[in-house]
C-alpha positions as a printed NumPy array, in Angstrom:
array([[ -4.276, -41.137,   6.938],
       [ -4.679, -44.774,   7.752],
       [ -3.599, -47.144,   5.038],
       [ -7.424, -48.453,   4.522],
       [ -9.31 , -45.23 ,   4.387],
       [ -6.46 , -44.483,   1.302],
       [ -7.495, -47.735,  -0.242],
       [-11.356, -46.97 ,   0.05 ],
       [-10.52 , -43.656,  -1.388],
       [ -8.362, -44.852,  -4.275],
       [-11.4  , -47.114,  -5.173],
       [-14.121, -44.774,  -4.969],
       [-12.29 , -42.447,  -7.566],
       [-11.367, -45.688,  -9.993],
       [-14.951, -46.188,  -9.82 ],
       [-15.636, -42.616, -10.572],
       [-13.387, -42.716, -13.402],
       [-14.677, -45.734, -15.048],
       [-18.158, -44.152, -14.575],
       [-17.078, -41.15 , -16.775],
       [-17.964, -38.64 , -13.333],
       [-14.047, -37.376, -13.793],
       [-13.552, -36.837, -17.432],
       [-11.767, -40.403, -17.612],
       [-12.265, -42.645, -20.485],
       [-15.113, -44.647, -19.532],
       [-14.593, -48.591, -19.083],
       [-12.614, -50.743, -16.709],
       [ -9.093, -50.28 , -18.73 ],
       [ -8.988, -46.598, -17.315],
       [ -5.922, -46.021, -15.131],
       [ -6.116, -43.106, -12.679],
       [ -3.451, -41.625, -10.347],
       [ -4.723, -40.03 ,  -7.361],
       [ -2.712, -37.164,  -5.622],
       [ -3.142, -34.408,  -3.314],
       [ -5.769, -32.054,  -5.302],
       [ -7.569, -34.57 ,  -6.795],
       [ -7.835, -37.53 ,  -9.392],
       [ -5.776, -37.154, -13.104],
       [ -5.643, -39.796, -15.802],
       [ -2.836, -41.279, -16.64 ],
       [ -3.83 , -42.14 , -20.145],
       [ -6.493, -40.651, -21.747],
       [ -7.955, -37.582, -21.64 ],
       [ -7.633, -35.559, -18.505],
       [ -9.853, -34.411, -15.944],
       [-12.084, -31.312, -16.67 ],
       [-10.571, -28.672, -14.822],
       [-12.389, -26.074, -12.653],
       [-14.255, -23.142, -14.562],
       [-11.483, -20.442, -14.54 ],
       [-12.277, -16.943, -13.384],
       [-12.612, -14.272, -16.346],
       [ -9.676, -12.433, -16.584],
       [-12.397,  -9.286, -16.441],
       [-12.869,  -9.871, -13.288],
       [ -9.151, -10.551, -12.089],
       [ -8.166,  -7.404, -13.632],
       [-11.08 ,  -5.269, -11.909],
       [ -9.744,  -7.079,  -8.807],
       [ -6.128,  -6.058,  -9.179],
       [ -7.173,  -2.485, -10.323],
       [ -9.13 ,  -2.086,  -6.985],
       [ -6.848,  -3.365,  -5.018],
       [ -3.631,  -1.592,  -6.286],
       [ -5.629,   1.692,  -6.943],
       [ -7.003,   2.362,  -3.364],
       [ -5.782,   5.516,  -2.629],
       [ -7.921,   6.279,   0.436],
       [ -6.514,   3.373,   1.677],
       [ -2.585,   4.061,   1.323],
       [ -2.213,   6.518,   4.376],
       [ -3.737,   3.687,   6.672],
       [ -1.588,   0.721,   4.823],
       [  1.289,   3.184,   5.427],
       [  0.389,   3.735,   9.197],
       [ -0.068,   0.41 ,   9.696],
       [  3.549,  -0.334,   8.074],
       [  5.072,   2.032,  10.146],
       [  3.236,   0.634,  13.465],
       [  4.811,  -2.651,  12.884],
       [  8.174,  -1.361,  12.443],
       [  7.8  ,   0.467,  15.921],
       [  6.487,  -2.903,  17.463],
       [  9.486,  -4.566,  16.124],
       [ 11.747,  -1.875,  17.081],
       [ 10.137,  -1.86 ,  20.486],
       [ 10.771,  -5.52 ,  21.052],
       [ 14.04 ,  -5.496,  20.187],
       [ 14.803,  -2.639,  22.608],
       [ 17.094,  -4.598,  24.978],
       [ 18.947,  -6.827,  22.677],
       [ 20.448,  -4.201,  19.985],
       [ 22.563,  -2.298,  22.772],
       [ 23.202,  -5.659,  24.274],
       [ 24.73 ,  -6.67 ,  20.953],
       [ 26.448,  -3.518,  20.634],
       [ 28.332,  -3.435,  23.815],
       [ 29.   ,  -7.286,  23.117],
       [ 30.856,  -6.133,  19.73 ],
       [ 32.7  ,  -2.946,  21.655],
       [ 34.092,  -5.262,  24.238],
       [ 35.314,  -7.617,  21.543],
       [ 36.806,  -4.585,  19.649],
       [ 39.101,  -3.806,  22.383],
       [ 41.378,  -6.589,  21.162],
       [ 42.375,  -4.765,  18.897],
       [ 41.691,  -1.008,  19.533],
       [ 41.71 ,   1.449,  22.352],
       [ 39.13 ,   1.191,  24.927],
       [ 38.149,   4.898,  24.356],
       [ 37.609,   4.41 ,  20.536],
       [ 35.541,   1.596,  21.586],
       [ 33.861,   3.424,  23.756],
       [ 33.158,   6.552,  21.793],
       [ 31.902,   3.941,  19.   ],
       [ 28.898,   2.332,  21.927],
       [ 28.129,   5.748,  22.845],
       [ 27.466,   6.698,  19.235],
       [ 25.627,   3.312,  18.607],
       [ 23.512,   3.97 ,  21.578],
       [ 22.897,   7.703,  21.194],
       [ 21.582,   6.571,  17.652],
       [ 18.844,   4.086,  18.959],
       [ 17.685,   6.068,  21.875],
       [ 17.328,   8.769,  19.018],
       [ 14.798,   6.34 ,  17.3  ],
       [ 13.199,   4.838,  20.347],
       [ 12.446,   8.766,  21.038],
       [ 11.066,   9.05 ,  17.405],
       [  9.075,   5.688,  18.328],
       [  7.732,   6.778,  21.541],
       [  6.318,  10.225,  20.351],
       [  4.459,   8.541,  17.6  ],
       [  3.116,   6.055,  19.507],
       [  2.103,   8.794,  21.643],
       [ -1.835,   9.703,  21.538],
       [ -1.612,  13.481,  22.626],
       [  1.411,  13.923,  20.598],
       [  0.035,  15.931,  17.143],
       [ -0.831,  13.842,  14.212],
       [  1.309,  13.937,  11.333],
       [  1.083,  12.562,   7.985],
       [  2.77 ,   8.826,   7.135],
       [  5.585,  10.501,   4.694],
       [  6.508,  13.035,   7.639],
       [  6.918,   9.81 ,  10.386],
       [  8.715,   8.211,   7.169],
       [ 10.933,  10.565,   6.74 ],
       [ 11.442,  10.781,  10.362],
       [ 11.937,   7.146,  10.685],
       [ 14.371,   6.679,   7.537],
       [ 17.069,   9.308,   9.23 ],
       [ 16.73 ,   7.691,  12.362],
       [ 17.623,   4.66 ,  10.498],
       [ 20.67 ,   6.223,   8.874],
       [ 21.923,   7.495,  11.561],
       [ 21.89 ,   3.968,  13.593],
       [ 23.209,   2.486,  10.339],
       [ 26.36 ,   4.915,  10.158],
       [ 26.673,   4.486,  13.9  ],
       [ 27.003,   0.279,  13.508],
       [ 29.153,   1.01 ,  10.202],
       [ 31.448,   2.894,  12.429],
       [ 32.462,  -0.593,  14.32 ],
       [ 34.733,  -0.629,  11.083],
       [ 37.114,   2.574,  11.882],
       [ 37.43 ,   1.779,  15.017],
       [ 41.23 ,   1.179,  16.474]])
């Protein structure tokens, strides 16, 4: 914001405060500080706040949003779709990272141990990708979100165990 425009805005706010339109004391002695959200008074009474939302309306909105049981499966499916999209985007990077770790582990471990660990990580990733592709297949039978949640939980658990196996290589 240019300096002239800022000065004009400050002057306009001061004129409104002196006229009593901002809730500040009337008269030329009202010191007003301009901040990002409007004006407040340094001395005297503060600016009148906006009319608050009644608590009853806020509670009703919270209840409506948190207890709508008919939207829960759709919400769960959307979360699963986000998870699947992220897994598919990370498809080339995760095995590449596993190969790098496997090569690095050959400094302290036998090649067969590192290769077995790498195979375990890749098999766990393939299991997860297979589940993701079945989930996305429109010809596949429709299942409940709980079914898919359990299936992806098991796939992620296997993947995590495979990655944790790096600690036992060597």
